[in-house]
VOSE-539654 format. One line per field, with one value per residue: residue number from 1; residue in one letter; x, y, z of N, C-alpha, C, O in turn. Coordinates in steps of 0.2 Angstrom, whole numbers, plus 2048, in hexadecimal, padded with zeros to 3 digits. Example, Ala and Ser with C-alpha at 12.3 -4.5 7.8 and 13.67 -1.06 7.14 Angstrom:
// residues 2
i c(1 2);
aa c(A S);
n.X c(842 840);
n.Y c(7E4 7F5);
n.Z c(827 823);
ca.X c(83E 844);
ca.Y c(7EA 7FB);
ca.Z c(827 824);
c.X c(842 840);
c.Y c(7F0 800);
c.Z c(827 827);
o.X c(847 843);
o.Y c(7EF 806);
o.Z c(82A 828);
// end
This chain:
// residues 289
i c(1 2 3 4 5 6 7 8 9 10 11 12 13 14 15 16 17 18 19 20 21 22 23 24 25 26 27 28 29 30 31 32 33 34 35 36 37 38 39 40 41 42 43 44 45 46 47 48 49 50 51 52 53 54 55 56 57 58 59 60 61 62 63 64 65 66 67 68 69 70 71 72 73 74 75 76 77 78 79 80 81 82 83 84 85 86 87 88 89 90 91 92 93 94 95 96 97 98 99 100 101 102 103 104 105 106 107 108 109 110 111 112 113 114 115 116 117 118 119 120 121 122 123 124 125 126 127 128 129 130 131 132 133 134 135 136 137 138 139 140 141 142 143 144 145 146 147 148 149 150 151 152 153 154 155 156 157 158 159 160 161 162 163 164 165 166 167 168 169 170 171 172 173 174 175 176 177 178 179 180 181 182 183 184 185 186 187 188 189 190 191 192 193 194 195 196 197 198 199 200 201 202 203 204 205 206 207 208 209 210 211 212 213 214 215 216 217 218 219 220 221 222 223 224 225 226 227 228 229 230 231 232 233 234 235 236 237 238 239 240 241 242 243 244 245 246 247 248 249 250 251 252 253 254 255 256 257 258 259 260 261 262 263 264 265 266 267 268 269 270 271 272 273 274 275 276 277 278 279 280 281 282 283 284 285 286 287 288 289);
aa c(X X X X X X X X X X X X X X X X X X X X X X X X X X X X X X X X X X X X X X X X X X X X X X X X X X X X X X X X X X X X X X X X X X X X X X X X X X X X X X X X X X X X X X X X X X X X X X X X X X X X X X X X X X X X X X X X X X X X X X X X X X X X X X X X X X X X X X X X X X X X X X X X X X X X X X X X X X X X X X X X X X X X X X X X X X X X X X X X X X X X X X X X X X X X X X X X X X X X X X X X X X X X X X X X X X X X X X X X X X X X X X X X X X X X X X X X X X X X X X X X X X X X X X X X X X X X X X X X X X X X X X X X X X X X X X X X X X X X X X X X X X X X X X X X X);
n.X c(2D9 2CE 2BF 2B2 2A6 29B 293 299 29C 29A 2A5 2AD 2B1 2BE 2C2 2CF 2CE 2D2 2DB 2E2 2E6 2E4 2D5 2C7 2BD 2B0 2A9 29E 2A1 29D 29E 29A 28F 290 289 287 291 292 29C 2A5 2B0 2B8 2B9 2C2 2C3 2CF 2D6 2E0 2F1 303 30F 31B 328 334 33D 340 348 357 35B 356 352 34A 354 357 34F 34F 34A 33F 339 32B 324 312 307 302 30D 31B 32C 331 32A 32C 33A 338 333 326 317 31A 31A 310 301 2F5 2F0 2EA 2F4 2F1 2EA 2E4 2E6 2EA 2E3 2EC 2F5 301 30F 31A 329 331 338 347 346 33B 330 32A 321 31F 315 312 30C 316 322 31E 320 326 319 312 30B 309 309 30B 30F 31B 321 331 336 329 31D 312 303 2FB 2ED 2E9 2E3 2ED 2F3 2F9 308 30C 30A 311 317 31F 32A 32E 339 339 343 348 350 346 33C 330 320 315 304 2F7 2E6 2DC 2D7 2D6 2CC 2CB 2C2 2B3 2AC 2AA 29D 29C 293 28F 28C 285 28F 291 292 298 29F 2A6 2B1 2B3 2A7 2A3 2A2 2AD 2B7 2C7 2D3 2DF 2F1 2F5 2E8 2DA 2CB 2BA 2AE 29D 299 291 27F 272 26B 26C 279 281 27F 284 291 294 290 285 275 26D 274 27B 275 27C 27C 27A 281 28B 29B 2A7 2AE 2B1 2BC 2BF 2CC 2D0 2DC 2DC 2E4 2ED 2F6 304 310 30B 302 2F4 2E9 2DD 2D1 2C7 2BB 2BD 2C7 2D9 2E4 2EB 2FC 2FD 2FC 2F0 2F0 2FB 301 306 30C 2FF 2F9 2EC 2E6 2E1 2DD 2D8 2D0 2CB 2C4 2C1 2B2 2AD 29F 298 2A0 2AF 2BF 2CC 2DC 2E6 2F6 302 301);
n.Y c(8FF 8F8 8FC 8F3 8ED 8F6 906 914 925 935 941 94C 95D 965 974 980 98F 9A1 9A7 9AA 99E 98E 98B 97F 979 96E 965 95C 958 955 947 937 92B 91A 90A 8FA 8EE 8DF 8D0 8D4 8DC 8EC 8FD 8FE 907 90D 910 91E 91A 919 914 918 922 92C 933 92B 921 918 91B 928 939 93B 93E 949 943 936 925 91A 90B 906 8FC 8F9 8F1 8E2 8DA 8DB 8DD 8E7 8F3 8FA 8FD 906 911 910 90A 8FD 8ED 8F0 8F6 8EE 8EC 8E2 8D6 8D4 8DF 8EB 8F9 908 915 923 92F 93A 943 950 955 962 966 96A 972 978 96C 95C 94C 93B 92C 91B 90A 8FD 8F5 8FA 907 918 923 930 939 945 943 94C 95D 969 977 97F 97B 979 970 964 95B 94F 945 935 928 91A 90D 8FC 8F2 8E2 8E5 8F0 901 90C 91A 92B 939 949 957 961 95A 950 94B 93E 939 92B 928 91D 91D 914 905 8FC 8EE 8DC 8D5 8D5 8E6 8F7 900 90F 91F 92D 93E 94F 95D 963 96B 967 96B 97A 983 991 996 992 991 98D 990 993 985 983 980 96F 96D 962 95B 955 951 950 947 93E 93A 943 953 961 963 965 973 979 976 97E 979 972 975 968 95E 954 94A 93E 92D 927 91B 91B 916 91C 92C 935 942 954 95E 96E 97A 98A 999 996 99A 996 98A 979 969 95E 952 945 939 92A 92D 928 920 91D 92B 92B 929 92E 93C 947 954 960 971 982 991 99D 997 992 982 972 961 951 942 931 92D 923 923 924 91F 929 934 93E 940 94D 955 963 967 973 984);
n.Z c(502 4F9 4F0 4EB 4DF 4E2 4E4 4DB 4DC 4D3 4CB 4D6 4DC 4E5 4EC 4F1 4F8 4F7 505 516 518 510 508 506 4F9 4F4 4E6 4DC 4CC 4BB 4BC 4C3 4CA 4CF 4CD 4D5 4CC 4C2 4C0 4B6 4B6 4B8 4BF 4CE 4DC 4E8 4F8 4F7 4F3 4F4 4E7 4E2 4E6 4E2 4EA 4F5 4F0 4EA 4DD 4DC 4D7 4C6 4B8 4AA 49C 4A1 4A2 4AA 4B1 4BB 4C8 4CA 4CC 4D5 4E1 4EE 4F2 4EA 4EA 4F6 4F3 4E9 4EF 4F3 4FB 506 4FF 4F6 4EF 4EF 4E3 4D6 4CD 4C0 4BC 4B1 4AF 4B7 4C2 4C5 4CE 4CB 4D0 4CE 4D6 4DB 4CF 4C5 4BA 4AD 4A6 4A0 4A2 49E 49D 49C 497 49D 492 487 47A 480 482 476 47C 489 49B 4A6 4A8 4AE 4B7 4BB 4CB 4CF 4D8 4D3 4CF 4C5 4C0 4B9 4AE 4AB 4A1 4A5 4A3 4A5 4B3 4B5 4B2 4A5 4A5 4A1 4A4 49E 49B 4A9 4B8 4C4 4D2 4D4 4D9 4DA 4DD 4DF 4DB 4D7 4CD 4BE 4BD 4BB 4C1 4CC 4CE 4D1 4C8 4BE 4BE 4B6 4BC 4BC 4BD 4CE 4DD 4ED 4F8 4FD 504 505 508 514 526 52D 524 51B 51A 525 528 529 52D 52F 528 526 51A 514 506 4FE 4FE 506 50D 519 51C 511 50C 516 515 50A 4FE 4F1 4F6 4FF 4F9 4EB 4E5 4E6 4EA 4FB 4FD 4F5 4F0 4EC 4E6 4D7 4D7 4D6 4DC 4E1 4E4 4EA 4E9 4F4 503 504 4FD 4FC 500 4FD 504 502 507 50B 518 529 528 528 525 515 50E 501 4F6 4F0 4EA 4E5 4E8 4E5 4EC 4EC 4E0 4D6 4D4 4CD 4D0 4CB 4D0 4D5 4E5 4F2 4FD 50E 518 511 511 50F 514 517 516 518 513 516 510);
ca.X c(2D2 2CA 2B8 2B0 29F 297 291 29E 299 29E 2AA 2AC 2B7 2BF 2C6 2D2 2CD 2D7 2DA 2E9 2E8 2E0 2CE 2C5 2B6 2AF 2A4 29E 2A0 29E 2A0 295 28D 290 285 28B 292 293 2A3 2A8 2B5 2B7 2BE 2C3 2C6 2D3 2D9 2E7 2F7 309 313 321 32B 33C 341 342 34C 35E 35C 355 34E 34B 358 354 34E 34F 344 33F 333 329 31E 30C 302 305 310 322 331 333 326 330 340 335 331 31F 314 31D 316 30C 2FA 2F0 2EE 2EB 2FA 2EE 2E7 2E5 2E8 2E9 2E3 2F2 2F7 308 311 321 32B 337 33C 34C 345 335 330 324 322 31B 315 30E 30C 31D 322 31C 324 324 314 314 306 30C 305 30B 313 31D 326 337 335 322 31A 30B 300 2F6 2EA 2E6 2E3 2F3 2F3 2FF 30B 30F 309 316 317 325 329 334 339 33C 346 34C 350 340 33A 32A 31C 30F 2FF 2F2 2DF 2D8 2DA 2D1 2CC 2C8 2BC 2AD 2AF 2A4 29C 29C 28E 290 287 286 293 28D 296 296 2A3 2AA 2B3 2B2 2A0 2A2 2A4 2B4 2BC 2CD 2D6 2E5 2F6 2F3 2E1 2D6 2C4 2B6 2A8 298 299 28B 279 26E 26A 26E 280 284 27F 289 298 295 28F 27F 270 26A 279 27C 272 280 279 27D 285 291 2A2 2AC 2AC 2B6 2BC 2C4 2CE 2D3 2DF 2DB 2E8 2F0 2FB 30A 310 309 2FF 2EE 2E8 2D6 2D0 2C0 2BA 2BD 2CD 2DF 2E7 2F0 302 2FC 2FA 2EC 2F1 301 300 30B 309 2FB 2F8 2E6 2E8 2DC 2DF 2D2 2D1 2C6 2C5 2BB 2AF 2AB 299 296 2A4 2B6 2C4 2D1 2E1 2EA 2FD 305 2FD);
ca.Y c(8FD 8F8 8FC 8F0 8EC 8FB 90D 919 92C 939 946 951 961 968 97A 983 995 9A5 9A9 9AA 997 98B 989 97A 978 967 966 957 95B 951 940 933 926 914 905 8F4 8EA 8D8 8CE 8D5 8E0 8F3 901 8FD 90C 90B 916 920 916 91A 90F 91A 928 92C 936 926 91C 918 91F 92F 93D 93A 943 94B 93D 930 920 915 906 905 8F7 8FC 8EC 8DC 8DB 8D9 8E2 8EC 8F9 8FE 8FF 90B 916 90F 907 8F7 8E8 8F2 8F9 8E9 8EC 8DB 8D6 8D4 8E6 8ED 900 90B 91C 925 936 93B 949 952 958 967 965 96E 976 976 966 958 945 937 926 916 903 8FA 8F0 8FE 90D 91E 926 937 93D 947 943 951 962 96C 97C 97F 97C 978 969 964 955 94D 93E 932 920 917 906 8F9 8ED 8DE 8E8 8F6 907 90F 921 92F 940 94E 95D 961 955 951 945 93C 935 928 926 91A 91E 90E 901 8F8 8E7 8D7 8D2 8DA 8EC 8FC 904 916 922 934 943 955 961 965 96D 964 96F 980 986 998 997 98F 995 98B 994 990 980 985 97B 969 96C 95C 95C 94F 954 94C 947 93B 93B 94A 957 968 964 968 97A 97C 975 982 975 973 973 962 95A 954 944 938 928 926 915 91B 913 921 931 938 949 959 962 974 97E 991 99E 994 99F 994 984 973 964 95C 94B 943 932 928 92E 922 91C 921 92F 928 92D 930 943 948 95A 965 978 987 997 9A1 993 98E 97C 96D 95A 94D 93B 92D 92C 91F 927 920 922 92E 939 93E 944 950 958 968 968 979 98A);
ca.Z c(503 4F3 4F1 4E5 4DE 4E6 4E0 4DB 4DB 4CE 4CC 4DB 4DC 4EB 4EB 4F6 4F7 4FA 50C 519 518 50A 509 502 4F7 4F1 4E1 4D7 4C5 4B5 4BE 4C4 4CF 4CD 4D1 4D5 4C6 4C3 4C0 4B0 4B7 4B8 4C3 4D5 4E0 4EE 4FC 4F4 4F5 4F0 4E5 4E0 4E9 4E1 4F0 4F9 4EC 4E9 4D7 4DD 4D2 4BF 4B5 4A4 497 4A5 4A1 4B0 4B2 4C2 4C9 4CD 4CF 4D8 4E8 4EE 4F5 4E5 4EC 4FB 4EF 4E5 4F4 4F4 500 506 4FD 4F1 4F1 4EF 4DC 4D3 4C8 4BA 4BB 4AA 4AF 4BE 4C2 4C8 4CF 4CA 4D3 4CD 4DC 4DB 4C8 4C4 4B4 4AA 4A2 4A0 4A4 49A 4A0 498 499 49C 48C 481 479 483 47E 475 480 48F 4A1 4AB 4A7 4B4 4B7 4C0 4D2 4D1 4DA 4D0 4CE 4C0 4C1 4B3 4AD 4A7 4A0 4A7 49F 4AA 4B9 4B5 4AD 4A3 4A6 49F 4A6 499 49E 4AF 4BD 4C8 4D5 4D2 4DD 4D7 4E1 4DC 4DD 4D5 4C8 4B9 4C0 4B7 4C5 4CE 4CF 4D1 4C2 4BE 4BB 4B6 4BE 4BA 4C2 4D4 4E2 4F3 4FD 4FB 50B 505 50A 51B 52D 52E 51F 518 51D 528 527 52D 52E 52C 528 523 517 511 4FF 4FC 502 506 513 51A 51D 50A 50C 51C 512 504 4F8 4EF 4FB 4FE 4F6 4E4 4E3 4E6 4EF 501 4FE 4F0 4F2 4EA 4E1 4D3 4DA 4D4 4E2 4DF 4E9 4E8 4EC 4FA 506 503 4FA 500 4FC 500 504 503 508 50E 51F 52D 527 52A 520 511 50C 4FA 4F5 4EB 4E7 4E7 4E6 4E6 4EF 4E7 4DA 4D5 4D0 4CE 4CE 4CB 4D1 4D9 4EC 4F6 503 514 51B 50D 512 50D 518 513 51A 514 516 513 511);
c.X c(2CF 2C3 2B5 2A9 29A 296 297 29B 29D 2A2 2A9 2B2 2B7 2C4 2C9 2D2 2D2 2D6 2E1 2EB 2E4 2D9 2CC 2BE 2B5 2A9 2A4 29D 2A1 2A1 29A 294 28D 28C 289 28B 293 29B 2A7 2AE 2B3 2BB 2BD 2C6 2CA 2D5 2DF 2ED 2FD 30D 31A 322 332 340 343 346 353 35F 35B 351 34F 34F 354 355 34F 349 345 338 331 323 318 308 306 308 317 326 333 32F 32A 337 33E 333 32A 31D 317 318 311 305 2F4 2ED 2EF 2F1 2F7 2EA 2E9 2E8 2E7 2E7 2E8 2F3 2FE 30A 318 323 331 33B 341 34B 33E 335 32A 326 31D 31B 310 30F 313 31D 321 321 322 31F 316 30F 309 307 305 310 315 321 32C 334 32D 320 313 309 2FB 2F4 2E8 2E6 2E9 2F3 2FA 302 30E 30F 30E 314 31E 324 32F 333 33C 33E 349 34B 34A 33F 333 327 316 30A 2F9 2EB 2DB 2DB 2D4 2D2 2C9 2C3 2B7 2B0 2A9 2A3 29B 296 28F 28B 289 28A 28F 292 294 29A 2A6 2AB 2B3 2AC 29E 2A4 2AB 2B9 2C1 2D0 2DD 2EA 2F4 2EC 2DE 2CF 2C0 2B0 2A4 299 293 285 276 26E 26D 275 284 284 284 290 299 293 288 27A 26D 26E 278 279 276 27D 27D 282 28A 297 2A7 2AA 2B2 2B6 2C1 2C5 2D2 2D6 2DE 2DF 2EA 2F6 302 30A 30E 306 2F9 2EC 2E0 2D5 2C9 2C0 2BA 2C3 2D3 2E1 2EC 2F7 302 2F9 2F6 2ED 2F7 2FF 306 308 305 2F8 2F1 2E7 2E3 2DF 2D8 2D4 2CB 2C8 2BF 2B9 2AD 2A5 297 29A 2AB 2BA 2C9 2D6 2E5 2F1 300 301 2F6);
c.Y c(8FD 8F8 8F9 8EE 8F0 901 911 920 930 93E 94C 956 965 96E 97D 98B 99A 9A7 9A9 9A2 994 98A 984 97A 971 968 960 95A 955 94A 93C 92E 91F 90F 8FF 8F0 8E3 8D6 8CF 8D9 8E7 8F7 8FF 903 90A 911 918 91D 917 914 911 921 929 92F 931 920 91D 91C 926 933 93A 93F 944 945 936 92C 91B 911 905 900 8FB 8F7 8E6 8DE 8D9 8DF 8E8 8F3 8FD 901 905 911 916 90C 8FF 8F1 8E9 8F5 8F4 8E9 8E5 8DB 8D6 8DA 8E8 8F5 902 913 91F 92D 936 942 94A 956 95C 966 96B 973 974 970 962 950 941 930 921 90F 901 8F5 8F4 904 913 921 92D 93B 93E 946 949 956 966 972 97B 980 97A 970 969 95D 954 946 93C 92B 91E 910 903 8F4 8E8 8E1 8EE 8FC 909 916 925 936 944 954 95C 95B 956 94B 944 938 932 926 923 91B 918 90A 8FE 8F1 8E2 8D3 8D7 8E0 8F1 8FF 90B 91A 92A 939 94A 959 964 966 96A 968 975 984 98E 99A 994 993 993 98E 98F 98A 982 97F 976 968 966 95D 956 953 94F 94D 944 93C 941 94D 95E 969 967 96F 97D 97B 97A 97F 976 971 96D 95C 959 94D 93E 933 928 920 915 919 918 927 933 940 94D 95D 968 978 985 996 99C 999 99D 98D 97E 96E 962 955 94A 93C 930 92A 928 91E 920 925 92B 92C 930 938 943 94E 95E 96C 97C 98D 99B 99E 990 988 976 966 956 945 937 92C 928 924 922 923 928 934 938 942 947 954 95D 968 96E 97E 989);
c.Z c(4FD 4F5 4EA 4E5 4E3 4E1 4E1 4D8 4D6 4D0 4D1 4DB 4E2 4E9 4F1 4F5 4FA 501 50F 518 512 50C 504 500 4F3 4EC 4DD 4D1 4C0 4B7 4BF 4CA 4CC 4D1 4D1 4CE 4C7 4C2 4BA 4B0 4B6 4BC 4CA 4D8 4E6 4F2 4F9 4F7 4F1 4EE 4E3 4E4 4E8 4E6 4F5 4F6 4EC 4E2 4D8 4D8 4CB 4BC 4AE 49F 49B 4A3 4A7 4AF 4B9 4C2 4CC 4D0 4D2 4DF 4E8 4F1 4F0 4E7 4F1 4F7 4EB 4E9 4F5 4FA 500 504 4F8 4F4 4F0 4E8 4D9 4CE 4C1 4B8 4B4 4AA 4B6 4BD 4C7 4C9 4CF 4CC 4D1 4D3 4DA 4D5 4C8 4BE 4B2 4A6 4A2 4A1 4A0 49E 49C 49A 498 496 486 480 47E 47F 47C 478 487 495 4A5 4A8 4AD 4B3 4BC 4C7 4D4 4D3 4D7 4CF 4C9 4C1 4BA 4B3 4A9 4A7 4A3 4A3 4A4 4B1 4BA 4B0 4AB 4A3 4A3 4A1 4A0 49C 4A4 4B4 4C2 4CC 4D3 4D8 4DA 4DD 4DE 4DF 4DC 4CF 4C4 4BB 4BA 4BA 4C6 4D0 4CF 4CA 4C3 4BA 4BB 4B9 4BC 4BF 4C8 4D9 4E9 4F9 4FA 502 50B 508 511 521 52E 52A 51D 51D 51F 527 52C 52F 52B 52D 524 520 514 509 4FB 501 501 50D 513 51A 516 50A 511 519 50C 4FE 4F6 4F4 4FA 4FB 4EE 4E1 4E3 4EC 4F5 501 4F8 4F3 4F1 4E6 4DD 4D5 4D7 4DA 4DF 4E5 4E6 4EC 4F3 4FD 505 4FF 4FF 4FC 500 4FF 505 503 50B 516 523 52C 528 524 51C 510 505 4FA 4EF 4E7 4E9 4E5 4E8 4E9 4EA 4E1 4DB 4D1 4D2 4CC 4CF 4CC 4D5 4E0 4EF 4FB 508 518 517 50D 510 512 514 518 516 517 512 514 510);
o.X c(2CD 2C0 2B5 2A6 296 298 29A 298 2A3 2A4 2A3 2B8 2B3 2C9 2C5 2D6 2D5 2D0 2E6 2F1 2E0 2D8 2CE 2BA 2BA 2A3 2A9 299 2A5 2A5 295 299 28A 28C 28E 286 294 29F 2AC 2B1 2AE 2C1 2B7 2CC 2C7 2D5 2E3 2EE 2FC 30E 31E 31E 336 346 348 347 355 364 35E 34D 355 34C 350 35A 350 344 34A 333 336 31F 319 305 30C 306 31A 323 335 332 32A 338 342 332 327 321 316 313 30E 305 2EE 2E7 2F5 2F1 2FB 2E6 2EF 2EC 2E3 2E9 2E8 2F2 301 308 31D 31F 336 341 340 34E 33B 33B 325 32C 317 320 30B 313 316 318 321 325 31C 320 31A 30F 30C 301 300 316 310 325 32B 331 32C 322 30F 30E 2F7 2F8 2E4 2E9 2EA 2F2 2FF 2FE 314 313 30F 310 323 31F 335 32E 342 339 34D 347 348 340 32F 32A 313 30C 2F6 2EA 2D6 2E0 2CF 2D7 2C5 2BF 2B6 2B5 2A3 2A8 29A 295 290 285 28F 28A 28A 296 28E 297 2A9 2A7 2B3 2AB 298 2A8 2AE 2BF 2C1 2CF 2E1 2E8 2F3 2EB 2DF 2CD 2C3 2AC 2A6 299 290 285 277 270 270 278 289 289 287 294 29F 295 284 27A 26A 26C 275 27A 274 27C 284 287 28D 299 2AC 2A4 2B8 2B1 2C7 2C1 2D7 2D2 2E0 2DD 2E9 2F9 307 304 30F 306 2F8 2EE 2DD 2D9 2C6 2C4 2B7 2C3 2D3 2E0 2F1 2F7 307 2F4 2F7 2EC 2F8 2FD 309 302 308 2F5 2EF 2E9 2E1 2E3 2D4 2D8 2C6 2CD 2BA 2BC 2AC 2A5 295 299 2AE 2B7 2CB 2D4 2E7 2F2 300 2FD 2F2);
o.Y c(902 8F5 8FC 8EE 8EE 902 912 920 92E 93F 94F 954 967 96E 97D 98D 998 9A8 9A7 9A1 998 988 984 97D 96F 96A 95F 95E 951 947 93D 92E 91E 90F 8FE 8F0 8E1 8DA 8CC 8DB 8E9 8F4 8FE 904 905 917 913 91D 918 910 90D 925 926 92E 933 91B 923 920 92A 92F 938 945 941 942 931 92E 918 913 904 8FF 8FF 8F8 8E6 8E3 8D7 8E4 8ED 8F8 903 906 90A 917 91A 90A 8FC 8F1 8E5 8F6 8F7 8E7 8E3 8E0 8D8 8DA 8E8 8F6 8FF 916 91D 930 933 947 946 95B 959 965 971 979 96F 96F 965 94F 943 92E 924 90E 902 8F2 8F1 905 913 922 930 941 93A 948 94A 955 966 972 977 985 97A 96C 96D 958 959 942 93F 928 921 90C 906 8F1 8EA 8DF 8F1 8FB 908 919 922 939 943 957 957 957 95C 945 949 934 936 922 926 91B 917 90C 8FD 8EE 8E4 8CF 8DC 8E1 8EF 900 90E 918 92C 937 94B 957 967 961 96B 967 975 987 991 9A0 994 997 997 990 989 98A 984 979 977 964 964 95F 953 956 949 952 946 93E 945 94A 960 96E 96A 972 982 97F 97A 982 97B 96B 96B 957 95D 94C 939 935 928 920 910 91B 918 926 933 943 94B 960 967 979 987 997 9A0 99C 9A1 98A 97F 96E 964 952 94D 938 935 928 923 919 926 923 929 932 933 939 941 94F 95E 96C 97B 98E 99D 9A1 98D 989 976 966 958 943 93B 929 92A 928 91C 929 92D 93A 933 948 944 956 95B 96A 96E 97F 98E);
o.Z c(4FB 4FA 4E5 4EA 4E7 4DC 4E6 4D3 4D5 4D6 4D1 4DA 4E6 4E6 4F6 4F0 4FE 503 50B 518 50F 512 4FE 504 4F0 4EE 4D9 4D0 4C1 4B3 4BB 4CE 4C7 4D7 4CD 4CB 4CD 4C4 4B9 4AB 4B4 4BE 4CD 4D7 4E9 4EF 4F8 4FD 4EA 4F1 4E2 4E4 4EC 4E6 4F9 4F9 4EC 4E2 4D4 4D4 4C9 4BC 4AC 49F 497 4A3 4A8 4AD 4BD 4BE 4D1 4D5 4D1 4E2 4E3 4F2 4F3 4E5 4F0 4F9 4EA 4E6 4F8 4FE 4FB 507 4F5 4FA 4F0 4E7 4D9 4CA 4BD 4B3 4B2 4A5 4BA 4B8 4CD 4C3 4D4 4C9 4D2 4D5 4D8 4D5 4CA 4BE 4B4 4A3 4A3 4A1 49F 4A1 499 49F 493 495 481 485 480 479 47F 477 48A 494 4A8 4A5 4B2 4AD 4C1 4C9 4DA 4CF 4D9 4CD 4C7 4C3 4B7 4B7 4A3 4AC 4A3 49F 4A7 4B5 4C0 4AC 4AF 4A1 4A3 4A0 49E 4A0 4A5 4B3 4C4 4C9 4D1 4DB 4D6 4E1 4D9 4E5 4DF 4CC 4C6 4BA 4B6 4B8 4C3 4D3 4CD 4C6 4C9 4B5 4C1 4B8 4BA 4C5 4C6 4DB 4EB 4FF 4F4 505 510 509 512 520 532 52C 51C 523 51B 525 532 533 525 532 520 524 512 507 4F6 506 4FC 512 50F 51A 517 508 50F 51C 509 4F9 4F9 4F7 4F4 4FB 4EB 4DC 4DF 4F1 4F5 505 4F7 4F9 4F5 4E3 4DF 4D4 4D6 4DD 4DC 4E9 4E0 4F2 4F8 4F8 506 4FE 505 4F6 506 4FA 509 500 50D 519 520 52F 529 51E 51E 512 503 4FD 4EA 4E1 4F0 4DF 4ED 4E8 4E5 4DD 4E0 4CB 4D8 4C7 4D3 4C9 4D7 4E1 4EE 4FE 507 51A 51B 50B 50F 514 50F 51D 510 51D 50C 519 511);
// end
């Protein structure tokens, strides 16, 4: 679901606090709110959507020094073959770049991963570092070459998952306005407390009111307009009781198969990305401890 020509709110952070289960906190930080833009192009946020999952491919895990090219934009049967959403994620073939969350799954040793536009050399900048056996996610903006990216795995064998959060459009899109860091949820301060395994909750992100204090956030909210289309959000897992993962999506829509954050037992870890919101709210589900 693309959200174009609308307001996009700033960086929000979600933390999972120590408890028998995971606890979540949401906090807007160093991000912004966007107003509608004209037809000059810009960022378009989408409901998180998977384009690659090597666990579901014939090629399987990437070996040490393996180089692969994957389709990200456009449509076609290639996406199913890559383990992604059949037919693609609705990203225009001429998109210049994507915001992508890349997860390393069960690497056989410590290592790192690089990604860049197809048709270019492998960049010398690292996108993701991982430790042996660690499931970890990082999010960033990656340029595309002909709708594709080129990737290289350094060190141990690892599976990879690519989830798209949005793309740079050549048409009408939402503009972005930064805001000062501001917390909207902290489950450590709520009556509900930690999020148990498979728990799903919906939290207010935009607008104002007493609900923010009840969520453990800044009383009255963070000044994000009620009609904001999306937020850039940092989600943190704090001392979860076991390994697992976390998904976030616009309230009122189906849960995506795209993962926002992976964590290990006892690990405090953060990932940042842009998530559309529905009715000023964001839904989330905790998988694991």
